[in-house]
N, C-alpha and C positions, 0 to 999 in steps of 0.2 A: 444529543449527549449520549455519548457511549462511556457507561460504567464499569473500568476494570479494577478488580480487585489483583493484591501480588503479595504473594503468601511466602516467604521464604524466613528463617530465625537467623540468616545472617543479613544484616543489614545493607552491607555493600552491593549486595543480590539484587535487592529490593531497590536500590538508588540506581544501578545499573539497567534495569530493564524499565524503570518508569522512566528514564533519560531518552531509551529505546522509542519507548511509545509516545512518548512525547514529539518525540521526530518522527513516527509514523502521522502523528497528528498534522502535521504543517505537511507532510509528502501527499497524504490523501485526501486534504484539506476536510479533516472530520473531526469535531472537539469530543475531546476525549478528558476524562476525568479519571484518574488514575489514586486508589487508595491502599497502602502497602497495612500489611497485618505479619505479626513475628512469631507466630504460634496457632498451630490447630485450632486451639481453645479460642482465640479472638475471633477467627473467621464464621466458627460454629457459633458462639455467642453475635455477632451480626447477622447472621443468615436466621438465628432463632427470632431475632427483633422485627422480621420480615425487610432486612434490606437486601437489595435485590443488585446483582451485576449481570451485566452483558455476558464476563468472560471474566474467567479465574486462572489466573497463573499459580500453580499449587507445588509447592516442595516436596515430597515425598519425605524424606527423612527430618523430619519436625521430632522436639520432644515431647513425650506426654503422648499428644494426639497424633498422629502419623496421618501424611497427605492422602494416605489409602484409607484410614479411618475418616477423613473429612470427605472423602469420595462418596463412601458408603453411608455416612450421615445423611448427605445430599440428596443420593438415589434411595434409600431405605427410609428412612425419617421422615425427611421431609418430602419424601415422594415426585423427587423433581427429577423427571428424565430428560429435561429440555438444558438445564444448565451447560453450557459450553465451558470444560476443563481442558486446560493446557498442565499437564504435569513436568515436574522438574526435577531431576536428579545428575549426580556424579557419574551414576552407571546406566546402564541401558538391560538391569537384570530384573527388570520388576515387568516387563511386556506382558504375560502370562497374567497374573495379578492384576494388572489396569485392564483387562481383557473387561471385564464385566462393568467398569464405569464408563466404558467407550468412551473415553477420552476425544476429543478435538487433535490433540498432537502431543507429540511428546519433545522437551527439548534437555539435552543434556550439556552438563556444564562443563567447561566455559562458554557461557552464552556470547552467540553470535548476532550481531545486528541482524545478517542477511538472513536467518534462520527465523528471528522475531519477525522480521520481514513478510516471508513467507506464509508464517501464521496466520498474522494478521490480515493478510489479502482473503485467505482462506475464509476469515471469520465474516470479513467484509463481503465477501459473496454469497456466503449462508444468509447474510441479513440484508442482501439486496442493495448493498452500500454503495456496491462496486463492481465491474465488467471490464471484462477483458476485450471489449467489441466496440468499435465507434458505429453509432446509427444514424443516419440521416435520413431523411425522405426524399424521393426522387420523384415528382410527381405526386401520385397517391399512395405509391410504392414505399414499404419501409426497406431501408438497406444496409446492411451488417459488412464491414470488414474489420480482420482483426488488428487492433491497436500496434502491435509489434511490428508489424507489416509495413506501419505508414511511417514515411521518410520525413512530408513535409504535406502543408496544405496553404496553396497560395489563393487567394482572391482578387478578383478584379472585375470592377463593374458588379457587386456582390454574387459574383458566381462563384464558388470554391472549386477550386480544383484536388483531389486528392492523388497525393507522388506517392506508390508504393515502393517497396524492397522490390530490387530486380526489375524494375519495368522502368523506360523512359518516358513515361506519362500514366495513362491510367489503368486501373489495376483488373480493368475487363478486356475483352478482345476489342478488335475493330470495330465489328460487327455490333456492338455493343449500345448501339447510339447515345454517348457519353454518358454514361450512370455512373460514374465515377464524379462526377459533377452535379452540383447544387447550390440552389439560393441559400445564402445564408452570412451569418458574419462569424470573423475569427474570434470574436469577444465571446461569443455563445457558445461555438466548441470549445473554446478555452475553460470558460467558466464550469459549464455543466458537465464536459468528459474528458478533456485531456491534460487539464493542469494537472492533477493526480498521478498522470501516468507521467509526469517529470517533462514536458512538452516545452518549448522556449517561445515566447512572443516577440519576437525578434525586429519586429516589425510590422505595420500597420496591413503589409500582403502578405509576412509569414507567418506564420505556426509551425515550428520545427522539434520533432522529435529528438531529443538530447543525445540518446542511443547512437544516434547516424553522426554525430558532430565528432569530425577529426581533430580539428585545429579551431580555435580560437583566436582570431585577430582585433585588432582593436574595431573597425568600421563594418567585418563581415565574419562569417564562419563557413569553412569548408567541409563539405560532409565527406564521407567514406566513398562516394561513388564522385569525387571532386566537384559535386555540384556545389557551388557557391552561393549563399545567403547574404545579403547586406542585414547591417545592425542598423535600425534605423536612430536618428542621433540622439532621441530623447529613451532609446533603452539602451544605450551604451553603457552610463553610470550602473545601471539596474542589472544588465546581465555581467559585468564585471564582478562586480558583487557576489552575486550568483557564483560566478566560477571560483572567486575565492575562498566562499564557505563552503563548496564543494571538495577544495582542495585541501581544505583545514581537515576536513570529515574523513578524508582518504589516508590522509598523514597519522592521524590519531586511531585510525582502525573503525572508525564507527559505522562503515559502511565497507 
């Protein structure tokens, strides 16, 4: 469970950030609890009672006790140098004042989903909960490849082949003895590593990076390099629903 505090005296900002964070909970397959606070005093009181948060989003321009004062309280009074802070403001003039609080990042209002997404990914990396590399075993060797470069995975007789961007087949040279292949299951690759990166389990034999999908059709998808990947009959309804949800989020500006 990841506990996150959102501190802002504008209720709409807290609501918007909570909405974004819950979307990221689904995207990265992480269990998240978000608790809003509407004043500097309320978050300080909670911290005094030994409430703990993995991450705190903290508005600077709070009445009475500012976000900067809250940061000083955390660093100096509580002597907590490890608490991760993300400051929020309508302008960027506070950068020097924030230096001594060494925050994880700084958000400028109006807050965009993409900015929160990038910060949350950094947080997950720091917490060792997320990685941008795909790891697999080739014999006794541990292999790694950048997730963003994977177009899709295909399995045949339990042998999984990795197809990369800019490659007709394997990610390695012709003399690499097929190290771009390994024995395993797509289900395990999906659940443990690739689901949180937006991969789609389109077919029992294919796991596809959605970033490389150019066209969705009822029974297949066409990738940006014109590769055609079938959609299994049992997956068509699920994929169609995901596509509609994605379009809806884009229209609303959530992505």
